[in-house]
PDB file with one MODEL, atoms N, CA, C and O in Angstrom:
MODEL        1
ATOM      1  N   MET A   1      22.763  -6.693  13.064  1.00  0.00           N
ATOM      2  CA  MET A   1      22.112  -5.396  13.550  1.00  0.00           C
ATOM      3  C   MET A   1      20.609  -5.394  14.067  1.00  0.00           C
ATOM      4  O   MET A   1      20.042  -4.530  14.736  1.00  0.00           O
ATOM      5  N   PHE A   2      20.138  -6.547  13.595  1.00  0.00           N
ATOM      6  CA  PHE A   2      18.837  -6.946  13.568  1.00  0.00           C
ATOM      7  C   PHE A   2      19.232  -7.077  15.431  1.00  0.00           C
ATOM      8  O   PHE A   2      18.475  -6.406  16.133  1.00  0.00           O
ATOM      9  N   ARG A   3      20.217  -7.793  16.102  1.00  0.00           N
ATOM     10  CA  ARG A   3      20.147  -7.864  17.586  1.00  0.00           C
ATOM     11  C   ARG A   3      19.988  -6.607  17.891  1.00  0.00           C
ATOM     12  O   ARG A   3      19.069  -6.397  18.683  1.00  0.00           O
ATOM     13  N   PHE A   4      20.668  -5.559  17.471  1.00  0.00           N
ATOM     14  CA  PHE A   4      20.930  -4.173  18.136  1.00  0.00           C
ATOM     15  C   PHE A   4      19.261  -3.792  18.080  1.00  0.00           C
ATOM     16  O   PHE A   4      18.568  -3.571  19.073  1.00  0.00           O
ATOM     17  N   ILE A   5      18.903  -3.778  16.974  1.00  0.00           N
ATOM     18  CA  ILE A   5      17.550  -3.310  16.926  1.00  0.00           C
ATOM     19  C   ILE A   5      16.509  -4.087  17.927  1.00  0.00           C
ATOM     20  O   ILE A   5      15.726  -3.303  18.462  1.00  0.00           O
ATOM     21  N   LYS A   6      16.325  -5.523  18.310  1.00  0.00           N
ATOM     22  CA  LYS A   6      15.785  -6.192  18.830  1.00  0.00           C
ATOM     23  C   LYS A   6      15.990  -5.409  20.413  1.00  0.00           C
ATOM     24  O   LYS A   6      15.140  -4.939  21.170  1.00  0.00           O
ATOM     25  N   GLN A   7      17.202  -5.482  20.513  1.00  0.00           N
ATOM     26  CA  GLN A   7      17.687  -5.155  22.378  1.00  0.00           C
ATOM     27  C   GLN A   7      17.110  -3.983  22.660  1.00  0.00           C
ATOM     28  O   GLN A   7      16.443  -3.745  23.667  1.00  0.00           O
ATOM     29  N   TYR A   8      17.427  -3.031  21.530  1.00  0.00           N
ATOM     30  CA  TYR A   8      17.111  -1.744  21.736  1.00  0.00           C
ATOM     31  C   TYR A   8      15.566  -1.610  22.024  1.00  0.00           C
ATOM     32  O   TYR A   8      14.930  -1.060  22.923  1.00  0.00           O
ATOM     33  N   ALA A   9      15.218  -2.327  20.907  1.00  0.00           N
ATOM     34  CA  ALA A   9      13.096  -2.696  21.160  1.00  0.00           C
ATOM     35  C   ALA A   9      12.966  -2.827  22.813  1.00  0.00           C
ATOM     36  O   ALA A   9      12.098  -2.163  23.380  1.00  0.00           O
ATOM     37  N   GLU A  10      13.772  -3.621  23.506  1.00  0.00           N
ATOM     38  CA  GLU A  10      13.219  -4.506  24.625  1.00  0.00           C
ATOM     39  C   GLU A  10      13.420  -3.597  25.348  1.00  0.00           C
ATOM     40  O   GLU A  10      13.085  -3.798  26.515  1.00  0.00           O
ATOM     41  N   THR A  11      13.843  -2.649  25.121  1.00  0.00           N
ATOM     42  CA  THR A  11      14.744  -1.364  26.800  1.00  0.00           C
ATOM     43  C   THR A  11      13.731  -0.480  26.531  1.00  0.00           C
ATOM     44  O   THR A  11      13.607   0.349  27.432  1.00  0.00           O
ATOM     45  N   ILE A  12      12.683  -0.306  25.293  1.00  0.00           N
ATOM     46  CA  ILE A  12      11.452   0.871  25.400  1.00  0.00           C
ATOM     47  C   ILE A  12      10.374   0.240  25.892  1.00  0.00           C
ATOM     48  O   ILE A  12       9.878  -0.832  25.547  1.00  0.00           O
ATOM     49  N   ASP A  13       9.977   1.185  26.934  1.00  0.00           N
ATOM     50  CA  ASP A  13       9.232   0.655  27.935  1.00  0.00           C
ATOM     51  C   ASP A  13       7.162   0.662  26.518  1.00  0.00           C
ATOM     52  O   ASP A  13       6.825   1.341  25.548  1.00  0.00           O
ATOM     53  N   ASN A  14       6.616  -0.264  27.156  1.00  0.00           N
ATOM     54  CA  ASN A  14       5.244  -0.364  26.026  1.00  0.00           C
ATOM     55  C   ASN A  14       5.667  -0.351  24.681  1.00  0.00           C
ATOM     56  O   ASN A  14       5.202   0.271  23.726  1.00  0.00           O
ATOM     57  N   ALA A  15       7.040  -1.478  24.780  1.00  0.00           N
ATOM     58  CA  ALA A  15       7.194  -1.899  22.918  1.00  0.00           C
ATOM     59  C   ALA A  15       6.243  -2.606  22.411  1.00  0.00           C
ATOM     60  O   ALA A  15       6.234  -2.835  21.202  1.00  0.00           O
ATOM     61  N   GLN A  16       4.968  -3.228  23.503  1.00  0.00           N
ATOM     62  CA  GLN A  16       4.148  -3.927  22.670  1.00  0.00           C
ATOM     63  C   GLN A  16       2.869  -3.318  21.985  1.00  0.00           C
ATOM     64  O   GLN A  16       2.080  -3.995  21.327  1.00  0.00           O
ATOM     65  N   ILE A  17       2.771  -2.213  22.169  1.00  0.00           N
ATOM     66  CA  ILE A  17       2.068  -1.408  21.353  1.00  0.00           C
ATOM     67  C   ILE A  17       2.763  -0.449  19.927  1.00  0.00           C
ATOM     68  O   ILE A  17       2.380   0.522  19.273  1.00  0.00           O
ATOM     69  N   TYR A  18       4.012  -1.384  19.916  1.00  0.00           N
ATOM     70  CA  TYR A  18       3.981  -0.436  18.242  1.00  0.00           C
ATOM     71  C   TYR A  18       4.129  -1.662  17.225  1.00  0.00           C
ATOM     72  O   TYR A  18       4.297  -1.377  16.039  1.00  0.00           O
ATOM     73  N   PRO A  19       4.061  -3.490  17.743  1.00  0.00           N
ATOM     74  CA  PRO A  19       3.466  -4.190  16.501  1.00  0.00           C
ATOM     75  C   PRO A  19       2.052  -3.946  16.331  1.00  0.00           C
ATOM     76  O   PRO A  19       1.718  -3.912  15.147  1.00  0.00           O
ATOM     77  N   MET A  20       1.065  -3.755  17.218  1.00  0.00           N
ATOM     78  CA  MET A  20      -0.033  -3.229  16.966  1.00  0.00           C
ATOM     79  C   MET A  20      -0.818  -1.994  16.300  1.00  0.00           C
ATOM     80  O   MET A  20      -1.940  -1.873  15.809  1.00  0.00           O
ATOM     81  N   ILE A  21       0.291  -1.119  16.504  1.00  0.00           N
ATOM     82  CA  ILE A  21       0.007   0.057  15.640  1.00  0.00           C
ATOM     83  C   ILE A  21       0.206  -0.585  14.421  1.00  0.00           C
ATOM     84  O   ILE A  21      -0.608  -1.102  13.655  1.00  0.00           O
ATOM     85  N   SER A  22       1.310  -0.482  14.368  1.00  0.00           N
ATOM     86  CA  SER A  22       1.765  -1.641  12.257  1.00  0.00           C
ATOM     87  C   SER A  22       0.918  -2.021  11.999  1.00  0.00           C
ATOM     88  O   SER A  22       0.419  -1.593  10.959  1.00  0.00           O
ATOM     89  N   LEU A  23       0.272  -2.961  12.690  1.00  0.00           N
ATOM     90  CA  LEU A  23      -0.481  -3.775  11.956  1.00  0.00           C
ATOM     91  C   LEU A  23      -1.735  -3.451  11.936  1.00  0.00           C
ATOM     92  O   LEU A  23      -2.489  -4.294  11.448  1.00  0.00           O
ATOM     93  N   PHE A  24      -2.411  -2.012  12.506  1.00  0.00           N
ATOM     94  CA  PHE A  24      -3.436  -1.887  12.664  1.00  0.00           C
ATOM     95  C   PHE A  24      -3.300  -0.978  11.239  1.00  0.00           C
ATOM     96  O   PHE A  24      -4.015  -1.219  10.267  1.00  0.00           O
ATOM     97  N   ILE A  25      -2.300   0.080  11.249  1.00  0.00           N
ATOM     98  CA  ILE A  25      -2.160   0.767   9.799  1.00  0.00           C
ATOM     99  C   ILE A  25      -1.824  -0.287   8.752  1.00  0.00           C
ATOM    100  O   ILE A  25      -2.368   0.283   7.806  1.00  0.00           O
ATOM    101  N   PHE A  26      -1.442  -1.151   8.342  1.00  0.00           N
ATOM    102  CA  PHE A  26      -1.418  -2.071   7.589  1.00  0.00           C
ATOM    103  C   PHE A  26      -2.521  -2.341   7.080  1.00  0.00           C
ATOM    104  O   PHE A  26      -2.639  -2.287   5.856  1.00  0.00           O
ATOM    105  N   LEU A  27      -3.676  -2.725   7.960  1.00  0.00           N
ATOM    106  CA  LEU A  27      -4.803  -3.051   7.624  1.00  0.00           C
ATOM    107  C   LEU A  27      -5.681  -2.340   7.025  1.00  0.00           C
ATOM    108  O   LEU A  27      -6.427  -2.655   6.097  1.00  0.00           O
ATOM    109  N   VAL A  28      -5.564  -1.288   7.626  1.00  0.00           N
ATOM    110  CA  VAL A  28      -6.580  -0.099   7.088  1.00  0.00           C
ATOM    111  C   VAL A  28      -6.291   0.675   5.953  1.00  0.00           C
ATOM    112  O   VAL A  28      -6.949   1.563   5.411  1.00  0.00           O
ATOM    113  N   PHE A  29      -4.639  -0.056   5.548  1.00  0.00           N
ATOM    114  CA  PHE A  29      -4.682   1.208   4.051  1.00  0.00           C
ATOM    115  C   PHE A  29      -4.403  -0.399   3.265  1.00  0.00           C
ATOM    116  O   PHE A  29      -3.636  -0.469   2.304  1.00  0.00           O
ATOM    117  N   PHE A  30      -5.017  -1.453   3.726  1.00  0.00           N
ATOM    118  CA  PHE A  30      -5.400  -2.657   2.625  1.00  0.00           C
ATOM    119  C   PHE A  30      -7.068  -2.919   2.553  1.00  0.00           C
ATOM    120  O   PHE A  30      -7.637  -3.633   1.727  1.00  0.00           O
ATOM    121  N   VAL A  31      -7.471  -2.422   3.254  1.00  0.00           N
ATOM    122  CA  VAL A  31      -8.571  -2.482   3.558  1.00  0.00           C
ATOM    123  C   VAL A  31      -9.647  -1.137   2.629  1.00  0.00           C
ATOM    124  O   VAL A  31     -10.706  -1.342   2.037  1.00  0.00           O
ATOM    125  N   LEU A  32      -8.935   0.141   2.790  1.00  0.00           N
ATOM    126  CA  LEU A  32      -9.390   0.843   2.423  1.00  0.00           C
ATOM    127  C   LEU A  32      -8.865   0.811   0.518  1.00  0.00           C
ATOM    128  O   LEU A  32      -9.539   1.150  -0.455  1.00  0.00           O
ATOM    129  N   LEU A  33      -7.762   0.391   0.559  1.00  0.00           N
ATOM    130  CA  LEU A  33      -7.437   0.072  -1.012  1.00  0.00           C
ATOM    131  C   LEU A  33      -8.529  -0.844  -1.520  1.00  0.00           C
ATOM    132  O   LEU A  33      -9.214  -0.758  -2.539  1.00  0.00           O
ATOM    133  N   LEU A  34      -8.523  -1.394  -0.926  1.00  0.00           N
ATOM    134  CA  LEU A  34      -9.764  -2.649  -1.240  1.00  0.00           C
ATOM    135  C   LEU A  34     -11.127  -2.062  -1.941  1.00  0.00           C
ATOM    136  O   LEU A  34     -11.411  -2.042  -3.139  1.00  0.00           O
ATOM    137  N   TRP A  35     -11.914  -1.569  -0.759  1.00  0.00           N
ATOM    138  CA  TRP A  35     -12.844  -0.827  -1.046  1.00  0.00           C
ATOM    139  C   TRP A  35     -12.825   0.386  -2.378  1.00  0.00           C
ATOM    140  O   TRP A  35     -13.745   0.317  -3.192  1.00  0.00           O
ATOM    141  N   TYR A  36     -11.584   1.649  -2.577  1.00  0.00           N
ATOM    142  CA  TYR A  36     -11.093   1.512  -3.644  1.00  0.00           C
ATOM    143  C   TYR A  36     -11.672   1.365  -4.667  1.00  0.00           C
ATOM    144  O   TYR A  36     -12.526   2.068  -5.208  1.00  0.00           O
ATOM    145  N   VAL A  37     -11.005   0.013  -5.088  1.00  0.00           N
ATOM    146  CA  VAL A  37     -10.692  -0.648  -6.196  1.00  0.00           C
ATOM    147  C   VAL A  37     -12.342  -1.265  -6.286  1.00  0.00           C
ATOM    148  O   VAL A  37     -12.679  -1.568  -7.431  1.00  0.00           O
ATOM    149  N   VAL A  38     -13.067  -1.412  -5.534  1.00  0.00           N
ATOM    150  CA  VAL A  38     -14.275  -2.126  -5.536  1.00  0.00           C
ATOM    151  C   VAL A  38     -15.236  -0.732  -5.867  1.00  0.00           C
ATOM    152  O   VAL A  38     -15.955  -0.610  -6.858  1.00  0.00           O
ATOM    153  N   LYS A  39     -15.106  -0.006  -5.087  1.00  0.00           N
ATOM    154  CA  LYS A  39     -16.579   0.949  -5.746  1.00  0.00           C
ATOM    155  C   LYS A  39     -15.911   1.696  -6.730  1.00  0.00           C
ATOM    156  O   LYS A  39     -16.712   2.331  -7.415  1.00  0.00           O
ATOM    157  N   MET A  40     -14.157   1.930  -7.209  1.00  0.00           N
ATOM    158  CA  MET A  40     -14.093   2.347  -8.648  1.00  0.00           C
ATOM    159  C   MET A  40     -15.039   2.309 -10.052  1.00  0.00           C
ATOM    160  O   MET A  40     -15.501   1.208 -10.352  1.00  0.00           O
ATOM    161  N   ASP A  41     -15.284   3.228 -10.746  1.00  0.00           N
ATOM    162  CA  ASP A  41     -16.098   2.850 -12.137  1.00  0.00           C
ATOM    163  C   ASP A  41     -15.799   2.116 -12.601  1.00  0.00           C
ATOM    164  O   ASP A  41     -14.598   1.866 -12.502  1.00  0.00           O
ATOM    165  N   LYS A  42     -16.576   1.308 -13.371  1.00  0.00           N
ATOM    166  CA  LYS A  42     -16.060   0.214 -14.265  1.00  0.00           C
ATOM    167  C   LYS A  42     -15.854   1.259 -15.828  1.00  0.00           C
ATOM    168  O   LYS A  42     -15.342   0.408 -16.555  1.00  0.00           O
ATOM    169  N   LYS A  43     -15.903   1.854 -16.232  1.00  0.00           N
ATOM    170  CA  LYS A  43     -15.508   2.665 -17.298  1.00  0.00           C
ATOM    171  C   LYS A  43     -14.588   3.048 -17.233  1.00  0.00           C
ATOM    172  O   LYS A  43     -13.954   3.101 -18.287  1.00  0.00           O
ATOM    173  N   ASN A  44     -13.720   3.718 -15.562  1.00  0.00           N
ATOM    174  CA  ASN A  44     -12.364   4.114 -15.201  1.00  0.00           C
ATOM    175  C   ASN A  44     -11.789   3.491 -15.373  1.00  0.00           C
ATOM    176  O   ASN A  44     -10.964   3.696 -16.263  1.00  0.00           O
ATOM    177  N   ILE A  45     -11.786   2.107 -14.563  1.00  0.00           N
ATOM    178  CA  ILE A  45     -10.862   0.478 -14.808  1.00  0.00           C
ATOM    179  C   ILE A  45     -10.315   0.287 -16.337  1.00  0.00           C
ATOM    180  O   ILE A  45      -9.192   0.527 -16.782  1.00  0.00           O
ATOM    181  N   LYS A  46     -11.556  -0.261 -17.042  1.00  0.00           N
ATOM    182  CA  LYS A  46     -11.443  -0.231 -18.549  1.00  0.00           C
ATOM    183  C   LYS A  46      -9.826   0.981 -19.261  1.00  0.00           C
ATOM    184  O   LYS A  46      -8.664   0.780 -19.616  1.00  0.00           O
ATOM    185  N   THR A  47     -10.502   1.844 -19.165  1.00  0.00           N
ATOM    186  CA  THR A  47      -9.631   3.123 -19.897  1.00  0.00           C
ATOM    187  C   THR A  47      -8.142   2.632 -19.177  1.00  0.00           C
ATOM    188  O   THR A  47      -7.246   2.137 -19.862  1.00  0.00           O
ATOM    189  N   LEU A  48      -8.002   2.872 -17.507  1.00  0.00           N
ATOM    190  CA  LEU A  48      -6.803   2.220 -16.789  1.00  0.00           C
ATOM    191  C   LEU A  48      -5.545   1.236 -17.592  1.00  0.00           C
ATOM    192  O   LEU A  48      -4.330   1.355 -17.747  1.00  0.00           O
ATOM    193  N   SER A  49      -6.720   0.097 -18.037  1.00  0.00           N
ATOM    194  CA  SER A  49      -6.403  -0.771 -18.552  1.00  0.00           C
ATOM    195  C   SER A  49      -6.002  -1.253 -20.186  1.00  0.00           C
ATOM    196  O   SER A  49      -5.543  -2.239 -20.764  1.00  0.00           O
ATOM    197  N   GLU A  50      -6.420  -0.090 -20.458  1.00  0.00           N
ATOM    198  CA  GLU A  50      -5.811   0.329 -22.012  1.00  0.00           C
ATOM    199  C   GLU A  50      -4.768   0.887 -22.205  1.00  0.00           C
ATOM    200  O   GLU A  50      -4.061   0.687 -23.193  1.00  0.00           O
ATOM    201  N   ILE A  51      -4.490   1.760 -21.188  1.00  0.00           N
ATOM    202  CA  ILE A  51      -3.228   2.364 -21.194  1.00  0.00           C
ATOM    203  C   ILE A  51      -2.061   2.050 -22.020  1.00  0.00           C
ATOM    204  O   ILE A  51      -1.628   2.628 -23.017  1.00  0.00           O
ATOM    205  N   PRO A  52      -1.613   0.939 -21.352  1.00  0.00           N
ATOM    206  CA  PRO A  52      -0.200   0.393 -22.104  1.00  0.00           C
ATOM    207  C   PRO A  52      -0.407   0.315 -23.526  1.00  0.00           C
ATOM    208  O   PRO A  52       0.581   0.585 -24.209  1.00  0.00           O
ATOM    209  N   LEU A  53      -1.839  -0.101 -24.336  1.00  0.00           N
ATOM    210  CA  LEU A  53      -2.133  -0.657 -25.422  1.00  0.00           C
ATOM    211  C   LEU A  53      -2.432   0.721 -26.319  1.00  0.00           C
ATOM    212  O   LEU A  53      -2.283   0.793 -27.539  1.00  0.00           O
ATOM    213  N   ASP A  54      -2.924   1.886 -25.373  1.00  0.00           N
ATOM    214  CA  ASP A  54      -3.179   3.008 -26.604  1.00  0.00           C
ATOM    215  C   ASP A  54      -1.714   3.614 -27.204  1.00  0.00           C
ATOM    216  O   ASP A  54      -1.713   4.781 -26.811  1.00  0.00           O
ATOM    217  N   ILE A  55      -1.117   3.502 -27.569  1.00  0.00           N
ATOM    218  CA  ILE A  55       0.262   4.198 -28.154  1.00  0.00           C
ATOM    219  C   ILE A  55      -0.129   4.612 -29.470  1.00  0.00           C
ATOM    220  O   ILE A  55      -0.207   4.015 -30.544  1.00  0.00           O
ATOM    221  N   ASN A  56      -0.344   5.732 -29.125  1.00  0.00           N
ATOM    222  CA  ASN A  56      -0.453   7.042 -30.689  1.00  0.00           C
ATOM    223  C   ASN A  56       1.035   7.317 -31.432  1.00  0.00           C
ATOM    224  O   ASN A  56       2.053   7.519 -30.769  1.00  0.00           O
ATOM    225  N   GLU A  57       1.010   7.294 -33.045  1.00  0.00           N
ATOM    226  CA  GLU A  57       2.496   7.239 -33.725  1.00  0.00           C
ATOM    227  C   GLU A  57       3.215   9.435 -32.708  1.00  0.00           C
ATOM    228  O   GLU A  57       4.277   9.711 -32.152  1.00  0.00           O
ATOM    229  N   THR A  58       2.113  10.210 -32.947  1.00  0.00           N
ATOM    230  CA  THR A  58       2.123  11.415 -32.219  1.00  0.00           C
ATOM    231  C   THR A  58       2.764  11.130 -31.207  1.00  0.00           C
ATOM    232  O   THR A  58       3.669  11.946 -31.029  1.00  0.00           O
ATOM    233  N   ASP A  59       2.699   9.958 -30.078  1.00  0.00           N
ATOM    234  CA  ASP A  59       3.269  10.202 -28.404  1.00  0.00           C
ATOM    235  C   ASP A  59       4.526   9.010 -28.332  1.00  0.00           C
ATOM    236  O   ASP A  59       4.878   8.407 -27.319  1.00  0.00           O
ATOM    237  N   VAL A  60       5.089   8.865 -29.735  1.00  0.00           N
ATOM    238  CA  VAL A  60       6.277   8.500 -29.717  1.00  0.00           C
ATOM    239  C   VAL A  60       7.762   9.462 -30.241  1.00  0.00           C
ATOM    240  O   VAL A  60       8.016   9.333 -31.439  1.00  0.00           O
ATOM    241  N   ASN A  61       8.431  10.106 -29.680  1.00  0.00           N
ATOM    242  CA  ASN A  61       9.703  10.737 -29.769  1.00  0.00           C
ATOM    243  C   ASN A  61      10.387  10.177 -30.549  1.00  0.00           C
ATOM    244  O   ASN A  61      11.531  10.577 -30.766  1.00  0.00           O
TER     245      ASN A  61
ENDMDL
END
């Protein structure tokens, strides 16, 4: 199946641009994610980290 995809991709004009676009999208996503995590409020991080441990009797069915 990989051979079919590779052969098909080689027949497309400007096939070299697709890996560059996917790399760009990948890098932009993780840079934005890193920026979001760094700028996140520390109180919010603490609240989110305690979610698994904060089980009340009323929450359990």
